[in-house]
C-alpha positions in Angstrom: 0.0 0.0 0.0 1.1 3.5 -0.7 0.3 6.8 1.0 -1.5 9.5 -0.9 -2.7 13.0 0.2 -6.3 13.7 0.9 -7.7 16.1 -1.6 -9.7 17.9 1.1 -7.4 18.3 4.1 -4.0 17.4 2.5 -3.0 14.9 5.2 -1.4 11.5 4.2 -3.8 8.6 4.1 -3.7 5.0 2.8 -4.5 4.6 -0.9 -6.8 1.7 0.1 -9.0 4.0 2.2 -12.4 5.0 0.9 -12.8 8.0 3.3 -10.2 10.2 4.9 -9.8 9.2 8.6 -8.9 12.8 9.5 -11.7 14.9 7.8 -14.2 12.2 6.6 -14.0 13.3 3.0 -14.5 10.5 0.4 -11.1 9.5 -1.2 -11.1 10.2 -4.9 -8.5 8.2 -6.8 -7.1 9.3 -10.1 -7.8 7.4 -13.3 -6.2 7.9 -16.7 -8.0 8.3 -20.0 -7.4 5.3 -22.3 -7.4 7.5 -25.4 -5.3 10.6 -24.5 -3.7 9.6 -21.2 -5.1 12.6 -19.2 -5.4 12.1 -15.4 -9.0 12.5 -14.3 -10.7 11.8 -11.0 -12.3 8.3 -10.7 -15.9 9.7 -10.4 -15.8 11.5 -13.8 -17.6 9.7 -16.6 -16.0 11.6 -19.6 -12.5 12.8 -20.1 -12.4 16.6 -20.0 -9.6 16.7 -22.6 -10.9 14.4 -25.4 -14.5 13.5 -24.3 -13.8 9.7 -24.2 -15.8 7.6 -21.8 -13.7 7.0 -18.7 -14.2 4.0 -16.5 -12.3 2.8 -13.5 -10.9 -0.8 -13.7 -13.5 -3.2 -12.5 -12.9 -5.3 -9.4 -12.8 -8.5 -11.3 -10.1 -7.4 -13.7 -7.7 -6.0 -11.1 -4.9 -8.6 -10.6 -6.8 -11.1 -12.8 -5.0 -14.3 -13.5 -5.9 -16.7 -16.4 -7.7 -19.7 -15.1 -6.7 -21.8 -18.1 -3.0 -21.2 -17.4 -3.5 -21.9 -13.7 -5.5 -25.1 -14.4 -2.9 -26.5 -16.9 -0.1 -25.7 -14.5 -2.0 -27.6 -11.8 -2.6 -30.6 -14.1 1.0 -30.9 -15.4 3.1 -29.4 -12.6 0.7 -29.3 -9.7 2.8 -31.6 -7.5 5.5 -29.0 -7.3 2.9 -26.2 -6.7 3.7 -24.2 -9.8 0.1 -23.1 -10.1 0.2 -21.6 -6.6 3.3 -19.6 -7.4 1.6 -18.4 -10.6 -1.4 -17.2 -8.5 0.9 -15.4 -6.1 0.4 -17.9 -3.2 4.0 -18.6 -2.3 3.3 -20.2 1.0 0.7 -22.6 -0.5 3.3 -23.5 -3.3 6.0 -24.3 -0.7 3.5 -26.4 1.4 2.5 -28.3 -1.8 6.1 -29.2 -2.5 6.6 -30.5 1.0 3.3 -32.4 1.2 3.9 -33.9 -2.2 7.4 -35.2 -1.2 6.1 -36.5 2.2 3.1 -38.3 0.6 5.1 -40.0 -2.2 3.4 -37.8 -4.9 -0.2 -38.7 -3.7 -0.8 -34.9 -3.1 0.2 -34.4 -6.8 -2.8 -36.5 -7.8 -5.0 -34.2 -5.8 -3.5 -31.2 -7.5 -4.3 -32.8 -10.9 -7.9 -33.0 -9.8 -7.8 -29.4 -8.6 -6.4 -28.4 -12.1 -9.4 -30.0 -13.7 -11.7 -28.2 -11.3 -10.1 -24.9 -12.2 -10.6 -25.5 -15.9 -14.3 -26.3 -15.5 -15.3 -23.5 -13.1 -16.6 -20.1 -14.4 -14.2 -17.1 -14.5 -16.0 -15.2 -11.7 -15.8 -18.2 -9.3 -12.1 -18.7 -10.1 -11.3 -15.0 -9.5 -13.1 -15.0 -6.2 -11.7 -18.3 -5.0 -8.1 -18.1 -6.2 -7.2 -14.5 -6.9 -9.3 -12.3 -4.6 -8.7 -14.6 -1.6 -12.4 -14.8 -0.6 -11.8 -18.1 1.0 -9.6 -18.5 4.0 -8.1 -22.0 3.3 -5.6 -21.5 0.4 -5.3 -25.0 -0.8 -8.8 -25.7 -2.1 
């Protein structure tokens, strides 16, 4: 996380905050126009420079990972946790390596099944489960 200045009171606040803890003003983040690159506030619908429709990145596309890539990595290299490293879950990747070695690759078979499950689930469920960390247990 980074610190930004509140546009109302000027004090430093977290960029993840929705309101300033000092003055209570809503935090307005800057967005860039895709057409001309002009910096505009996130609540503006049209770029004041070129008139292009401006939209903030949706929650589902921020940090999005490809489920096909993750699923294929789980199927072919799941026993060594490559799919977890791809998804940014380093601890789960290391645990997968250790458990696979201790279980004589039986855990690798479970990762193969998990890869198939990744491939057949819809994109929104995949993003919620594996990318947005909406589930507390990281292995399933």
